[in-house]
Each structure stands twice: as structure tokens, then as C-alpha cells.
GURO-943392 format. One record per residue (C-alpha): x, y, z. Coordinates in Angstrom, 1 decimal, always signed. Example, Ala and Ser with C-alpha at 12.3 -4.5 7.8 and 13.67 -1.06 7.14 Angstrom:
! residues 2
{x=+12.3; y=-4.5; z=+7.8};
{x=+13.7; y=-1.1; z=+7.1};
! end
This chain:
! residues 100
{x=-17.0; y=+16.4; z=+4.5};
{x=-16.1; y=+13.7; z=+6.7};
{x=-16.8; y=+11.1; z=+3.9};
{x=-14.9; y=+13.5; z=+1.9};
{x=-11.9; y=+13.2; z=+3.8};
{x=-11.8; y=+9.6; z=+4.1};
{x=-11.8; y=+9.6; z=+0.8};
{x=-9.5; y=+12.0; z=+0.0};
{x=-7.2; y=+9.5; z=+2.5};
{x=-7.9; y=+6.7; z=+1.3};
{x=-6.6; y=+8.0; z=-2.6};
{x=-3.9; y=+9.7; z=-1.0};
{x=-2.7; y=+6.6; z=+0.7};
{x=-2.6; y=+4.6; z=-2.2};
{x=-0.9; y=+6.7; z=-4.3};
{x=+1.6; y=+7.3; z=-2.3};
{x=+2.1; y=+3.6; z=-1.5};
{x=+2.3; y=+2.6; z=-5.3};
{x=+4.4; y=+5.8; z=-6.1};
{x=+6.8; y=+4.4; z=-3.4};
{x=+6.7; y=+0.5; z=-5.0};
{x=+6.9; y=+2.0; z=-8.6};
{x=+10.2; y=+3.9; z=-7.3};
{x=+11.5; y=+0.5; z=-5.9};
{x=+10.9; y=-0.9; z=-9.0};
{x=+12.0; y=+1.7; z=-11.8};
{x=+14.7; y=+3.7; z=-10.0};
{x=+17.8; y=+4.2; z=-12.5};
{x=+20.6; y=+5.3; z=-9.9};
{x=+20.0; y=+2.8; z=-7.6};
{x=+19.6; y=-0.9; z=-8.4};
{x=+17.7; y=-2.7; z=-5.6};
{x=+17.9; y=-6.3; z=-4.7};
{x=+15.4; y=-8.7; z=-6.2};
{x=+13.5; y=-9.3; z=-2.7};
{x=+13.3; y=-5.7; z=-2.3};
{x=+11.1; y=-5.8; z=-5.9};
{x=+8.8; y=-8.4; z=-4.9};
{x=+8.0; y=-6.8; z=-1.8};
{x=+7.5; y=-3.5; z=-3.6};
{x=+5.2; y=-5.5; z=-5.8};
{x=+3.5; y=-7.1; z=-3.0};
{x=+3.2; y=-3.3; z=-1.4};
{x=+1.5; y=-2.1; z=-4.5};
{x=-1.2; y=-4.9; z=-4.3};
{x=-1.5; y=-4.7; z=-1.0};
{x=-2.4; y=-1.2; z=-0.8};
{x=-4.9; y=-1.2; z=-4.1};
{x=-6.7; y=-3.4; z=-1.8};
{x=-6.5; y=-1.3; z=+1.1};
{x=-7.7; y=+1.4; z=-0.7};
{x=-10.6; y=-0.6; z=-2.3};
{x=-12.1; y=-2.4; z=+0.9};
{x=-11.6; y=+1.3; z=+2.3};
{x=-14.0; y=+2.1; z=-0.2};
{x=-16.5; y=-0.2; z=+0.0};
{x=-16.5; y=-0.1; z=+4.2};
{x=-17.0; y=+3.7; z=+3.3};
{x=-20.0; y=+3.0; z=+1.4};
{x=-23.1; y=+1.7; z=+4.1};
{x=-25.1; y=+0.0; z=+1.3};
{x=-22.3; y=-2.0; z=-0.2};
{x=-21.5; y=-3.9; z=+3.2};
{x=-23.7; y=-5.5; z=+5.0};
{x=-23.9; y=-6.1; z=+9.2};
{x=-22.8; y=-9.4; z=+9.0};
{x=-19.4; y=-8.7; z=+7.2};
{x=-17.9; y=-5.3; z=+8.4};
{x=-15.7; y=-6.8; z=+10.9};
{x=-14.2; y=-8.9; z=+8.8};
{x=-13.7; y=-6.9; z=+5.7};
{x=-12.3; y=-4.1; z=+8.3};
{x=-9.8; y=-6.9; z=+9.8};
{x=-8.7; y=-7.5; z=+6.4};
{x=-8.2; y=-3.9; z=+5.4};
{x=-6.8; y=-3.4; z=+8.4};
{x=-4.3; y=-6.3; z=+7.7};
{x=-3.1; y=-5.0; z=+4.2};
{x=-2.3; y=-1.7; z=+6.0};
{x=+0.1; y=-3.5; z=+8.1};
{x=+1.5; y=-5.5; z=+5.8};
{x=+2.1; y=-2.2; z=+3.7};
{x=+4.0; y=-0.3; z=+6.6};
{x=+5.8; y=-3.3; z=+7.6};
{x=+7.5; y=-4.2; z=+3.9};
{x=+7.8; y=-0.1; z=+3.4};
{x=+10.1; y=+0.0; z=+6.7};
{x=+11.6; y=-3.5; z=+6.0};
{x=+12.8; y=-1.5; z=+2.6};
{x=+13.5; y=+1.5; z=+4.2};
{x=+15.9; y=+0.1; z=+7.3};
{x=+17.7; y=-2.6; z=+5.1};
{x=+19.1; y=+0.2; z=+2.2};
{x=+19.3; y=-2.5; z=-0.7};
{x=+20.6; y=-1.0; z=-3.2};
{x=+23.7; y=-0.4; z=-5.1};
{x=+24.5; y=+2.9; z=-6.4};
{x=+24.5; y=+2.8; z=-10.3};
{x=+27.5; y=+3.9; z=-12.5};
{x=+25.4; y=+6.1; z=-14.8};
! end
């Protein structure tokens, strides 16, 4: 049960963060600045990396004992990058309203 919840949490986390990034890039009414779109692409890549590393760490046969902690640190760093960039975009409100 705990493993299924972990897989569910990773999947939902990846989907929500990728959906946020796509919203920033392709929103029709709000025109975001170029730096926000670049940050959204970085968020998308970091969230997919976070989820894939989380799934490989969950599967014990793939990760050997010597490689667990570096992967864990990389996964946590990618999660931190996602949170930091999302908060930066939300706080800055870098968009102009469209005339449509």
C-alpha cells in the first residue's frame, strides 16, 4: 500500500507541475514574459527528472546501495528547483493581459 501511494504521489506531482508549465507557455489570455516561459520549460524538465528518479529509487533492484544517496540528493535538488521556479513565477506575476 505504501509503494502504491508513493507511485501515485510521484505521478500526480509530475502531471500537476507539467500542466502548470504548459499553462505558462500556452496561455491565451495572459502573455507571460520570455524568462517565465524559459523557467516553465526548466520546471517541466526538472519535474520529469524528479519523478523518474523517484520511481527508480522506489524500485530497489535498480538502485544499488552505493548509488542511492547521490540519486536521492539529485531528486531532492530537482524538486527544490521546481518549487523555487514556480514560486518565482507566481510571486512576480510576469504577464500582460491580452486584448482578446
